[in-house]
VMD Tcl script that draws the C-alpha trace (Angstrom):
set ca {
  {0.12 0.13 0.57}
  {1.25 3.31 -0.92}
  {-0.35 6.88 0.13}
  {0.60 10.01 -1.06}
  {0.42 13.54 0.17}
  {0.56 16.63 -1.93}
  {1.47 19.61 -1.61}
  {3.14 22.97 -2.27}
  {-0.30 24.91 -3.94}
  {-1.64 28.30 -3.57}
  {-2.09 31.45 -5.59}
  {0.65 32.70 -7.73}
  {0.84 35.07 -9.46}
  {1.31 35.22 -13.50}
  {4.72 34.89 -14.75}
  {5.23 33.17 -10.74}
  {6.66 30.10 -10.07}
  {5.43 26.84 -7.53}
  {7.34 23.31 -6.37}
  {4.91 20.78 -5.54}
  {5.71 17.99 -3.51}
  {3.95 14.32 -3.44}
  {5.50 12.44 -0.46}
  {4.99 8.80 -0.57}
  {4.86 6.02 2.25}
  {6.23 2.66 2.42}
  {9.91 2.26 0.61}
  {8.47 1.01 -2.47}
  {7.74 4.57 -3.80}
  {10.96 3.67 -5.78}
  {9.64 1.22 -7.95}
  {6.47 2.96 -8.88}
  {6.12 5.45 -12.17}
  {5.22 8.52 -10.56}
  {2.99 10.86 -12.92}
  {1.78 14.00 -12.11}
  {-2.15 14.94 -13.29}
  {-4.24 18.04 -13.31}
  {-7.93 18.46 -13.32}
  {-9.06 22.38 -14.14}
  {-12.66 23.19 -14.09}
  {-15.01 21.93 -15.87}
  {-12.32 20.00 -17.71}
  {-11.18 16.74 -17.99}
  {-8.12 15.11 -16.05}
  {-4.88 15.49 -18.01}
  {-1.37 13.83 -17.73}
  {0.52 16.74 -16.92}
  {3.85 15.25 -16.07}
  {5.89 11.29 -15.68}
  {8.85 10.22 -13.96}
  {10.09 6.25 -14.36}
  {11.55 4.54 -12.17}
  {15.00 4.78 -14.24}
  {14.28 8.82 -14.18}
  {13.33 9.75 -17.67}
  {10.83 11.80 -17.98}
  {8.71 13.40 -20.74}
  {6.39 15.91 -20.61}
  {2.69 17.26 -21.63}
  {2.60 19.56 -24.66}
  {1.53 22.70 -22.83}
  {4.04 22.39 -19.81}
  {6.91 21.91 -21.53}
  {10.09 23.31 -20.84}
  {8.56 25.85 -18.30}
  {7.36 22.36 -15.68}
  {9.72 19.94 -14.70}
  {9.34 16.64 -13.43}
  {11.49 15.07 -10.26}
  {12.21 13.01 -7.95}
  {14.02 11.50 -4.75}
  {13.62 7.68 -4.02}
  {16.06 8.48 -0.35}
  {13.21 10.58 0.29}
  {10.24 9.25 -1.42}
  {9.02 11.60 -2.28}
  {8.41 13.42 -5.79}
  {8.24 17.34 -7.44}
  {6.27 19.57 -9.69}
  {8.27 22.41 -10.28}
  {6.75 25.26 -12.30}
  {8.10 28.00 -14.27}
  {6.18 30.84 -15.84}
  {2.82 29.76 -14.37}
  {0.01 31.23 -16.43}
  {-3.88 31.35 -15.47}
  {-4.93 28.43 -17.50}
  {-2.21 26.43 -15.66}
  {-5.32 26.76 -12.70}
  {-6.41 23.68 -11.99}
  {-6.09 20.47 -8.97}
  {-3.23 18.75 -8.34}
  {-2.78 15.50 -8.36}
  {0.29 13.16 -7.98}
  {0.22 9.92 -9.03}
  {2.12 6.48 -8.18}
  {1.39 3.45 -11.04}
  {2.83 0.24 -11.77}
  {1.81 -2.53 -13.55}
  {-0.81 -3.85 -11.15}
  {-1.60 -1.29 -8.85}
  {-1.52 2.30 -9.15}
  {-2.52 4.78 -6.05}
  {-3.20 8.71 -6.22}
  {-3.40 11.92 -3.96}
  {-6.04 13.61 -3.23}
  {-4.66 16.83 -4.59}
  {-3.23 19.91 -4.23}
  {-5.22 22.95 -6.05}
  {-2.94 25.82 -8.06}
  {-4.67 29.15 -8.85}
  {-2.93 31.34 -11.68}
  {-4.31 35.00 -11.03}
  {-3.36 38.96 -10.52}
}
mol new
graphics top color blue
foreach p $ca { graphics top sphere $p radius 0.5 }
foreach p [lrange $ca 0 end-1] q [lrange $ca 1 end] { graphics top cylinder $p $q radius 0.2 }
display resetview
């Protein structure tokens, strides 16, 4: 069993930065691909960024060059550094730990980009 707890969301002005954290319980976090998803009001949940167990990363087109996903397996924690934030980045951001036979979700953290 893996429990995920996100933190770091909040209100930020356009052009600003935030860093989200995803703290995982248990030592098996390193065996899971970690994803960040987001869901804006009235929209479907979308995949923002992925980092696999080997450290390879992928990003959604809307965040490429602005967001960086990383993980520290020694701390059982994943991160999403978000720079040059835009109002359209406003959403609830969810951490996801995925393996072929099981996946886990955090409760989400709200990011609001507004003047």
